[in-house]
C-alpha positions in Angstrom: 0.0 0.0 0.0 1.5 3.3 -1.0 1.3 6.0 1.7 2.1 9.7 1.8 3.0 9.9 5.5 2.3 13.2 7.2 -0.1 14.2 4.4 -2.6 11.6 5.6 -5.2 11.6 8.3 -7.7 8.8 9.3 -11.5 9.3 9.6 -14.5 7.1 10.5 -17.3 7.3 8.0 -20.3 5.3 6.8 -19.5 2.7 4.1 -20.4 3.2 0.5 -22.9 0.4 0.6 -25.5 2.2 2.7 -25.7 -0.8 5.0 -25.6 1.0 8.4 -21.9 0.0 8.8 -18.8 2.1 9.3 -15.3 2.0 8.1 -11.9 3.5 8.7 -10.3 5.4 5.8 -7.3 7.5 5.1 -7.7 11.0 3.6 -4.8 12.7 1.8 -4.1 16.4 1.6 -2.4 15.8 -1.7 -5.5 14.2 -3.2 -8.4 15.4 -1.1 -11.1 13.6 -3.2 -9.6 10.2 -2.6 -10.0 7.7 0.3 -7.9 4.7 1.1 -9.8 1.8 2.7 -8.3 0.5 6.0 -11.2 -1.4 7.7 -14.9 -1.8 7.2 -18.1 -3.6 8.2 -18.0 -2.1 11.7 -21.3 -1.7 13.6 -20.7 1.6 15.3 -18.4 4.6 15.6 -17.2 3.3 19.0 -16.3 -0.1 17.5 -14.4 1.7 14.7 -12.5 3.7 17.3 -11.6 0.5 19.1 -10.3 -0.9 15.8 -8.3 2.3 15.3 -6.5 1.8 18.6 -5.5 -1.7 17.5 -4.3 -0.4 14.1 -2.0 2.0 16.0 0.1 -1.0 17.1 -0.3 -3.0 13.9 3.1 -3.5 12.1 1.5 -2.8 8.7 0.9 0.8 9.8 3.9 1.4 12.0 5.1 4.3 9.8 2.0 6.3 10.4 0.7 4.7 13.7 0.5 8.0 15.5 -2.2 9.4 13.3 -4.8 6.9 14.7 -4.7 8.4 18.1 -7.0 11.3 17.3 -9.4 9.7 14.8 -12.8 11.4 14.4 -16.1 10.6 12.8 -16.9 12.4 9.5 -20.3 11.9 7.8 -20.0 10.2 4.4 -20.2 12.8 1.6 -22.9 12.2 -1.0 -22.2 9.3 -3.2 -23.0 10.0 -6.9 -22.0 8.7 -10.3 -23.7 11.2 -12.5 -27.2 11.7 -13.7 -27.1 9.3 -16.6 -26.0 6.3 -14.5 -28.5 7.3 -11.7 -31.3 7.1 -14.3 -30.1 4.0 -16.0 -32.4 0.9 -15.6 -31.2 -2.0 -13.7 -32.0 -4.4 -16.5 -30.0 -2.3 -19.0 -27.0 -2.2 -16.8 -27.1 -5.9 -16.1 -27.5 -6.7 -19.8 -24.4 -4.6 -20.6 -22.3 -6.8 -18.2 -23.6 -9.9 -19.9 -22.9 -8.5 -23.3 -19.3 -7.7 -22.2 -18.8 -11.3 -21.3 -20.5 -12.6 -24.5 -18.2 -10.5 -26.7 -15.2 -12.0 -25.0 -16.6 -15.5 -25.7 -17.4 -14.6 -29.3 -13.9 -13.3 -29.9 -12.5 -16.7 -28.7 -14.8 -18.7 -30.9 -14.1 -16.6 -34.0 -10.4 -17.1 -33.8 -9.2 -19.4 -36.6 -5.8 -21.1 -37.1 -3.3 -19.7 -38.0 -4.7 -16.2 -37.3 -5.1 -17.0 -33.6 -1.3 -17.2 -33.3 -0.8 -13.6 -34.5 -1.8 -11.1 -31.8 0.1 -7.8 -31.8 2.3 -9.0 -29.0 3.1 -12.3 -30.6 3.7 -10.7 -34.0 6.3 -8.4 -32.4 8.1 -11.4 -31.0 7.9 -13.4 -34.2 9.1 -10.5 -36.4 12.0 -9.9 -34.0 13.1 -13.5 -34.0 12.7 -13.7 -37.8 14.9 -10.6 -38.1 17.6 -12.2 -35.9 17.6 -15.4 -38.0 17.7 -13.6 -41.3 20.5 -11.1 -40.2 22.6 -13.9 -38.8 22.1 -16.4 -41.7 21.9 -13.7 -44.5 19.1 -15.9 -45.9 15.5 -15.2 -47.1 12.0 -16.5 -46.4 8.8 -16.6 -48.3 5.6 -15.4 -46.5 3.1 -18.3 -46.5 -0.4 -17.7 -47.8 -3.4 -17.4 -45.5 -1.6 -16.0 -42.4 -3.9 -13.0 -42.1 -1.3 -10.9 -40.2 -2.2 -7.9 -38.0 -2.5 -4.6 -39.8 -1.6 -6.0 -43.3 -3.9 -9.0 -43.5 -2.9 -11.3 -46.3 -1.3 -8.5 -48.5 2.1 -10.0 -47.9 1.2 -13.5 -49.2 4.0 -14.9 -51.3 6.5 -12.1 -50.8 10.1 -13.1 -50.3 11.9 -11.3 -47.4 15.6 -11.2 -47.3 17.9 -9.6 -44.7 18.6 -6.3 -46.5 14.9 -5.7 -47.2 13.7 -6.5 -43.7 16.5 -4.4 -42.2 15.4 -1.3 -44.1 11.9 -1.5 -42.6 12.1 -3.4 -39.3 11.9 -0.4 -36.9 9.0 1.0 -38.9 7.2 -2.4 -38.9 7.7 -2.8 -35.1 6.5 0.8 -34.6 3.3 0.0 -36.6 2.7 -3.2 -34.6 3.2 -1.4 -31.3 0.9 1.4 -32.5 -1.8 -1.2 -33.2 -1.3 -2.8 -29.8 -1.4 0.7 -28.1 -4.7 1.5 -29.7 -6.0 -1.9 -28.7 -4.9 -1.4 -25.1 -6.6 2.1 -25.1 -9.9 0.5 -26.4 -9.8 -2.2 -23.8 -9.1 0.2 -21.0 -12.0 2.4 -22.1 -14.3 -0.6 -22.0 -13.0 -1.4 -18.5 -13.8 2.1 -17.3 -17.3 1.9 -18.7 -17.7 -1.5 -17.1 -16.5 0.0 -13.8 -19.1 2.7 -13.8 -21.9 0.3 -14.6 -20.8 -2.0 -11.9 -20.8 0.8 -9.4 -24.3 2.0 -10.6 -25.7 -1.5 -10.0 -24.2 -1.5 -6.5 -25.1 2.0 -5.4 -28.4 2.6 -7.1 -29.8 -1.0 -7.3 -28.2 -2.7 -4.2 -26.3 -5.4 -6.1 -24.0 -7.5 -4.1 -21.4 -10.2 -4.9 -23.9 -13.0 -5.4 -25.5 -11.1 -8.3 -22.2 -10.5 -10.0 -21.4 -14.1 -9.6 -24.7 -14.8 -11.3 -23.5 -12.7 -14.3 -20.4 -14.9 -14.5 -22.7 -18.0 -14.4 -24.5 -16.5 -17.5 -21.1 -16.4 -19.2 -20.7 -20.1 -18.6 -24.0 -20.9 -20.3 -23.1 -18.6 -23.2 -19.7 -20.4 -23.5 -21.4 -23.8 -23.6 -23.7 -22.7 -26.4 -20.6 -21.5 -28.3 -18.9 -24.8 -28.1 -16.5 -24.0 -25.3 -18.0 -26.3 -22.8 -14.9 -28.6 -22.9 -12.7 -25.6 -21.9 -14.9 -24.8 -19.0 -15.0 -28.4 -17.9 -11.2 -28.6 -18.0 -10.8 -25.3 -16.0 -13.4 -26.5 -13.4 -11.6 -29.9 -13.1 -8.3 -28.1 -12.4 -10.0 -25.8 -9.9 -11.7 -28.6 -8.1 -8.5 -30.5 -7.8 -6.5 -27.5 -6.6 -5.7 -27.6 -2.8 -6.2 -23.8 -2.6 -10.0 -23.7 -2.9 -12.7 -23.3 -0.3 -14.0 -26.8 -1.0 -10.6 -28.3 -0.5 -9.9 -26.4 2.7 -13.3 -27.3 4.2 -12.7 -31.1 3.9 -12.0 -32.5 7.3 -8.3 -33.2 7.9 -7.3 -36.8 8.7 -5.4 -35.7 11.8 -5.4 -32.5 13.8 -2.1 -31.7 15.6 -2.3 -30.0 19.0 -0.1 -27.1 18.0 -1.4 -23.9 16.4 -0.1 -23.5 12.9 -0.8 -20.3 11.0 1.9 -17.7 10.8 -0.4 -14.8 10.0 -3.6 -15.5 11.8 -3.5 -12.0 13.2 -4.4 -10.7 9.8 -8.0 -11.9 10.3 -8.6 -9.2 12.9 -6.6 -6.6 14.8 -7.7 -8.3 18.0 -6.2 -11.5 19.2 -7.8 -14.8 18.0 -8.9 -17.1 20.9 -9.0 -20.8 20.3 -12.4 -22.4 21.0 -11.6 -26.1 21.0 -15.1 -27.1 21.7 -16.3 -25.7 18.4 -15.5 -27.6 15.1 -13.1 -25.2 13.2 -15.2 -25.6 10.1 -18.4 -24.7 11.9 -16.7 -21.6 13.2 -15.4 -20.9 9.8 -18.9 -21.0 8.4 -19.9 -18.4 11.0 -17.0 -16.1 10.1 -17.1 -16.4 6.3 -20.1 -14.2 5.7 -18.4 -11.3 7.5 -15.2 -11.7 5.6 -17.0 -11.9 2.3 -19.0 -8.7 3.0 -15.9 -6.8 4.1 -13.9 -8.0 1.0 -16.7 -6.9 -1.3 -16.9 -3.5 0.5 -13.2 -3.0 0.1 -13.3 -3.7 -3.6 -16.3 -1.4 -4.2 -14.5 1.3 -2.3 -11.4 0.9 -4.5 -13.5 1.0 -7.7 -15.4 4.1 -6.6 -12.4 6.2 -5.7 -10.2 5.1 -8.6 -11.3 7.9 -10.9 -10.7 10.5 -8.1 -6.9 10.0 -8.3 -5.1 12.8 -10.0 -3.4 10.9 -12.7 -6.4 8.7 -13.6 -8.1 8.8 -17.0 -10.5 6.3 -18.6 -7.6 5.3 -20.9 -5.4 3.9 -18.2 -7.5 1.5 -16.1 -5.6 -1.8 -16.7 -7.7 -4.5 -15.1 -11.1 -6.1 -15.6 -13.4 -4.6 -12.9 -16.0 -7.4 -13.2 -13.5 -10.1 -12.3 -11.9 -7.9 -9.7 -15.2 -7.3 -7.8 -15.9 -11.1 -7.7 -12.4 -12.1 -6.6 -12.0 -13.8 -3.2 -8.3 -14.3 -3.1 -7.9 -12.4 0.2 -10.8 -14.4 1.8 -9.1 -17.6 0.7 -6.0 -16.5 2.5 -8.0 -15.7 5.7 -9.5 -19.1 5.5 -6.2 -20.9 5.3 -4.7 -18.8 8.2 -7.8 -19.4 10.3 -7.8 -23.2 9.9 -4.1 -23.3 10.4 -4.4 -21.4 13.6 -7.1 -23.8 14.8 -4.6 -26.7 14.4 -6.0 -28.1 11.2 -3.5 -30.3 9.3 -3.6 -28.5 5.9 -1.5 -30.6 3.5 -0.6 -27.9 1.1 1.2 -24.6 1.1 -0.3 -21.3 2.1 -2.1 -19.5 -0.8 -0.1 -16.7 -2.3 -0.3 -13.5 -0.2 -1.8 -10.6 -2.2 0.9 -8.4 -0.9 3.7 -10.7 -2.0 3.7 -9.4 -5.6 4.5 -5.9 -4.4 8.0 -7.0 -3.5 8.6 -8.2 -7.1 6.6 -5.6 -9.1 9.2 -2.9 -9.6 12.2 -5.3 -9.9 10.2 -7.3 -12.4 9.3 -4.3 -14.4 13.0 -3.2 -14.7 14.0 -6.8 -15.6 11.4 -6.7 -18.4 12.5 -3.2 -19.5 16.1 -4.4 -19.7 15.1 -7.5 -21.8 13.0 -5.2 -24.1 16.0 -2.9 -24.5 18.5 -5.8 -25.3 16.1 -7.8 -27.4 14.2 -5.3 -29.5 16.8 -2.5 -29.2 19.7 -4.8 -30.2 17.9 -6.1 -33.3 16.8 -2.7 -34.4 20.3 -1.3 -34.1 21.6 -4.3 -36.1 18.9 -3.5 -38.7 19.9 0.1 -39.0 23.6 -0.9 -39.3 22.9 -3.4 -42.1 20.8 -0.9 -44.0 23.0 2.1 -43.3 23.1 3.0 -47.1 19.3 3.7 -47.0 18.1 7.2 -47.9 18.5 9.8 -45.1 14.8 10.3 -44.7 14.2 6.6 -44.3 17.1 6.4 -41.9 15.8 9.2 -39.7 12.3 7.6 -39.7 13.7 4.3 -38.6 15.7 5.9 -35.8 12.6 7.8 -34.5 10.5 4.6 -34.8 13.1 2.6 -32.9 13.2 5.2 -30.1 9.5 5.1 -29.7 9.4 1.3 -29.7 11.8 1.3 -26.8 10.6 4.3 -24.9 6.7 4.1 -25.1 6.2 0.7 -23.6 8.8 1.3 -20.9 7.2 4.6 -19.9 3.6 3.3 -20.0 4.4 0.2 -18.0 6.5 2.1 -15.5 3.5 4.3 -14.6 1.4 1.2 -14.0 3.8 -1.1 -12.2 5.9 1.4 -10.3 3.5 4.3 -9.8 0.2 2.3 -9.5 -1.5 4.2 -12.3 -4.6 2.5 -13.6 -5.5 0.6 -10.5 -6.3 1.8 -6.9 -3.2 2.8 -5.0 -4.7 1.4 -1.8 -4.8 -2.1 -3.2 -1.7 -4.3 -3.6 -0.9 -5.6 -7.0 -1.7 -9.2 -5.9 -5.4 -8.2 -5.5 -5.5 -8.3 -9.3 -3.1 -11.1 -10.2 -3.4 -13.7 -7.5 -6.1 -16.4 -7.4 -8.6 -18.1 -9.7 -11.4 -15.5 -10.0 -9.1 -12.5 -10.8 -8.1 -10.6 -14.0 -4.7 -12.4 -13.7 -3.2 -10.0 -16.2 -2.9 -6.2 -16.6 -3.7 -4.4 -19.8 -0.1 -3.2 -20.5 2.1 -2.6 -23.5 
């Protein structure tokens, strides 16, 4: 979680869900319209103040622990999404979500071999590898018929490419492919932003909760079965059912229950200490706790989606995750479940699910590693191409140099803002909230 230190102050307010519950949030003087979710689902202001005292000694907030000493209640400002969304019919908003999923299914069913192998990203990779081979071998290759390549379709059918010809136009070709990919990413991100607004409208104006959004995903299954993708769904469900990190797997009684208490991070379940109740079956107690965890997790994600467009550097072109999958994800609750059962002495025979915070430690180093590979792989091949075709006209040479610079700089800059600066997803959420678990976007819309 990114924090701004002395520029932040905590408040107690009603939740966004209009459910007579309260939460603890951080306000920032640098971005006064934003709120960062800290805790929610609390029954009263007094209970929220008690939680704040516990947060003051929580290691996660040790850098700003002093600010919780003087926390006060602040009435929730009016929640509004604009007149058009307020007037939109529930049936129309729900249908737009179903159509979004249907379009994704339709795109999969329309893909034909070999066109399915040539996305913008894969075409950039294939072209770069082809250039390496031709430059090294000084050979040539004929373009097979029927490839239906991005941007050019089948216009290159039968053309013979040799090293000098490809070298003269490689940077420009890569620039064109990245341009197509960039426009595709912008289109996807705009669709995500529209989807985000409609999801919020259903929640705020029509009291939708997680079960209804899961119902929309169930509709997607029926649509996929009608489109001939039932086998793929059956395979994914088989893999999910046989995975140890699922609710069903964890709730199966263990063969033996050791006397010691296992979990390393059971304190994450609540700021107050967890007391063992040996007289109660852990899974019965788990069933009692799960509804509260699910409600709080849903509330956290709604809060993140609502305040996303209040951040200074946000625009509808930069949201880089699918908000429908995000709002349905339960990866954090799965982690709570494992820690709870482990703390109750259950003999869980598999490793702890991936912590949603774990990816934060690798996000920035991973970005720089990818940027370095991009520089060496693409940059090296384009420099080689310019060297091989150095007798090209000056105008073409200048165009290639500009194209090569953009190919290296644009994806690096765009992805840096997302991975290192958290642009395009709520700063109050760790990266793992989007990439860890079964029902998550699992990929960001990046260059």
